N, C-alpha and C positions, 0 to 999 in steps of 0.2 A: 581554402578561404578565397573569397572573390572580392576584388577591389577594382573599380574603374574598368570593368570589362575584362580583367585579367584574372586568371586563376593562379594561386600560389600554393605550393604544397611541399611538405617535407616527409621523408621516409628514411629507411635504412641507409645511412651514409650519404644522403643526398638532399638537395633542395632543387626546386624548379619553378618555372613560370610558364603558363600556356595561355593562349587566347582562343576563344570559340571561333572555329573556322580557320584559325591561323596556325594551329599546331603549337609545338613547343617553342617558346621564346628563348629560354636558356635553361641549362642544367648545370648544377655545381656539385662537386664532390665535397662532402663534409668530413674533415678529419680534425683530430685534436690530439695533441701529444698524450700518450698513455691510453688512448681509445682506439680499439680496432673495430668495435661494433657500436655504432651510433644509432640509436633508435629515435625516430621522430616522435616528438611529444605534442600534445595539444596546447602549445604555447606559440602565439602568433601576435605580432605587432607590425603595423604599417603606418607610414607617414611620409609625406613629401616623396623623396626618391629612394627610400630604404625600406627593406622588409626584414624583420627579425624572427627567427625560428628557434625553438627550444629543442634540445636533444638530451637523452639520458643514456648512461652507459649500460652495458649488460652486467647486471649485478651478480649474475652467476659466474662471471669472469673475475670481477673485483667489486665488492660491495662498498668499498671506501671511496671510490672515485666520485667527484661531484658532477652534477649536471652541467651543461654548458649551452650557451646561446650564440648564434651566428647571425650577423647582419650582412645583407647583400644589397648591392645597387639594383633597384627594380628594373632598370633598363638593360643592363649588361650581364647581371648575375655575378659580378665580381664581388668577392668577400671584402667588406669594408672593415669590420672588426669582429672580435669574439670576446666572450666573457665566460669565466668558469666559476661555478660555486665551489666552496671549500671541499677538499678531498678528506672528509671526516666521517663518511658513512651516514651523515644526517641530512645531506642535501643532494642526493643522487637522483632526484626526480624533478624535472622541469614542470612546474605546476601552472605557469601562466606567464603572459607578457601582454603589455599594452603600451600605448604611447600617449603622453600628455604634453602638448607643445613640443619643446625640444628635449624631452626626457623620455627614454624608454625605461619602463619599469618591468622587472622580471622577478619571478618568484620561484622558490625551490623548497622542497621538503624531502621526505623519505617514504619508504614503503612500510614502516613500522606501525605500531599501535598509536592511536591518537595521543595518549599521555606521554609517548616517547618523542613526539614531534618537536622540532626546533625550527619553526617557520622563518624563512629568510625572504625579505623583500628588498630589492636593490634598485636604486635610481641611477641610470647611466646616461651620459651625454649622448644624444642621438647621432651626432656626427662622428665622435671619436671613440665612444665606448668607455670613456673615463668614468670611474665611479664617482658619483656626486654624493650619495648617501646610502646607508644601510639601516634597515629596521629589522629587528630580530625578536627572539623570545623575551628580551628585556622589556619590550613594548607590546608585543602581540601575544594573544592567548596561545597556550601550548596545545595545538590541535592541527589538523590538516588545513592547508590552504586549498579551497575548492576552485576559486577563480580570482582573477584580477581584471579590472576594467577601469575605464575612465568616463567621467561625465562632468560637464560644467567645470572643467579645469581641476578636478580632484581625482584621486586614486581610490578605488573601492576594492577592498580585499575581502572576499567571502571566506569565512572560517566555518569549518564543519559544524562546530557546536557552539560557537560564540557570535553568530550573526555576521554583520558586515562592519569592518573597521575602515574608517575614512582617513586617508593620509594626505598631507600637503605634498604636491609633486616637487616642490623646491627643496624640502628638508626631510621628508619621510616621517615627520612627526604626526601623531594623531591630531585630527582637527575637531573631533567630537568626543 
C-alpha cells in the first residue's frame, strides 16, 4: 500500500515501511500470544501517524485462533496497539480494515462456507485501540465480508451475496 510517497507492507510475522529511493524506513516483528505463524492479510488502514495491518493465524496449526490487527507509528514503526478477534474458529481471517476520522474499522470472518459465516465488524479508537462498537451476524447478513472501506464519513462493508451494508462509524449501526 502506498501513502504520501511511502510504501507500507505486511507479510509473514512482520510489517515494514519503505520509501522510493530511500530504502527501508522501518521493520517490525509481529507477534501475538498464541501465534507462532502470522500471515499478512489484505487488511490495511492508514491515517494521521498510524498504520494498521491485519494478520491471520496458520489454521493448520490451530483453526480456533482469531485473526488480529496491529497498529504502528508510521514514523518509527513502534507498535501502538493490537486487537484480536475472538478465538472461536469463526473469525480467523482478517478480511479488511479502514479508517474514518478517529475510528479504525476492522473486519473478520472465516474460511468456511458462506452460510457458516459470522461476519464481525469492529470500530476501534485510532489512538488507543479501545473497542468502541461491534457489529456482527445479528445485524449483518450471514456471508463473507469481501471488503470494508470508507467514503464521506461512512463505513461501507461489501458482502459476498448481499451487496453493500453502510454503517455509522460512531455506532456501527446500519444507516440504510
